[in-house]
C-alpha positions in Angstrom: 191.5 183.8 -28.9 187.9 185.1 -28.8 188.4 187.1 -32.0 189.6 184.0 -33.8 186.5 182.1 -32.6 184.3 184.9 -33.7 185.8 184.7 -37.2 185.6 181.0 -37.5 181.8 181.2 -36.6 181.3 184.0 -38.9 183.1 182.2 -41.8 181.0 179.0 -41.1 177.7 181.0 -41.4 178.9 182.8 -44.6 180.0 179.5 -46.2 176.7 177.8 -45.1 174.7 180.8 -46.8 176.9 180.6 -50.0 176.4 176.8 -50.3 172.7 176.8 -49.4 171.2 176.9 -53.0 168.1 174.7 -52.2 170.2 172.6 -50.0 168.2 170.3 -47.7 169.5 168.3 -44.7 168.7 164.5 -45.1 168.2 162.2 -42.2 170.8 159.4 -41.7 168.8 156.1 -41.4 171.9 153.9 -40.8 175.5 154.4 -39.9 177.9 151.6 -40.1 181.7 151.0 -40.7 182.8 148.2 -43.1 185.7 145.8 -42.8 188.1 148.4 -44.3 187.1 151.0 -41.6 185.1 153.1 -44.0 181.8 154.7 -43.2 178.6 153.5 -44.8 175.8 156.1 -44.4 172.3 155.0 -45.5 169.7 157.4 -46.5 166.2 157.5 -48.1 166.8 159.1 -51.6 164.8 159.9 -54.7 165.8 160.3 -58.2 165.0 164.2 -58.3 167.8 165.0 -56.1 171.6 164.4 -55.7 173.3 164.0 -52.3 176.5 165.0 -50.6 178.1 163.3 -47.7 179.8 165.9 -45.5 182.1 165.4 -42.5 183.9 167.3 -39.9 187.4 166.1 -39.8 187.7 167.2 -36.2 184.8 166.9 -33.7 185.4 170.5 -32.4 185.1 171.9 -36.0 182.4 174.5 -36.7 182.0 173.6 -40.3 182.0 170.5 -42.3 183.5 169.5 -45.7 181.8 167.9 -48.8 183.5 164.6 -49.2 181.3 162.5 -51.5 178.6 163.0 -54.1 176.1 160.6 -55.5 173.1 160.9 -57.8 169.8 160.1 -56.4 167.7 157.0 -57.0 164.3 156.0 -55.6 164.9 154.1 -52.5 167.8 153.6 -50.1 171.3 155.0 -51.0 174.5 154.4 -49.3 177.2 157.1 -49.2 180.8 156.3 -48.3 184.2 157.9 -48.5 187.6 156.3 -48.8 189.1 157.6 -45.6 188.9 155.9 -42.2 185.5 156.4 -40.6 184.7 159.0 -38.1 182.2 158.8 -35.3 178.5 159.2 -36.6 178.2 162.7 -35.1 180.7 164.0 -37.5 178.7 163.2 -40.5 175.8 164.9 -42.2 174.0 164.4 -45.7 172.5 167.1 -47.8 170.6 167.1 -51.0 170.2 169.4 -54.0 167.5 169.3 -56.6 168.8 168.1 -60.0 166.7 170.9 -61.7 168.5 173.5 -59.9 172.1 172.3 -59.3 174.4 173.9 -56.9 178.2 174.6 -57.2 179.5 173.5 -53.9 183.2 174.1 -54.8 182.4 177.6 -56.1 184.4 177.3 -59.2 181.6 178.5 -61.5 180.6 175.1 -62.9 177.6 173.3 -61.5 177.9 170.1 -59.6 176.0 167.9 -62.2 178.2 169.2 -65.0 181.3 168.3 -63.1 180.1 164.9 -62.0 179.3 164.1 -65.6 182.9 164.7 -66.5 184.8 162.9 -63.9 187.8 162.6 -65.9 188.4 166.4 -66.1 186.4 167.8 -63.3 185.1 167.2 -59.8 182.2 168.9 -57.9 184.4 168.6 -54.8 187.4 170.4 -56.2 187.7 173.9 -57.7 190.9 173.2 -59.6 191.0 173.9 -63.2 191.5 171.0 -65.7 195.1 170.3 -66.6 195.8 169.9 -70.3 198.0 166.8 -71.2 199.0 167.9 -74.8 
């Protein structure tokens, strides 16, 4: 069992390194849950960055998953996801600069390009587009 724990920690460290292309942690200013039991995380944002909400689907998990992306704007920004809310401790927000976009799903296409083509791509999913011809 200790060996599995070692690999889990090693994988989390490697994944963190791979996704840290100018990644910055962003403080959560307010956490709330709406009437549909969905999380509402408020941050202070700016237009030079884009933001990801990350969550741990299990409180004991070592690593978290990217679940939502939003482009930055100057002022307060609310990030949410469509699943039932977890406790505040299971969320974090990170930012990336728009002038140096990352590729969090590691599919070879940067996040901003995928975000701009929501019909065919997603910065959260490395799947290749499906042709409907």
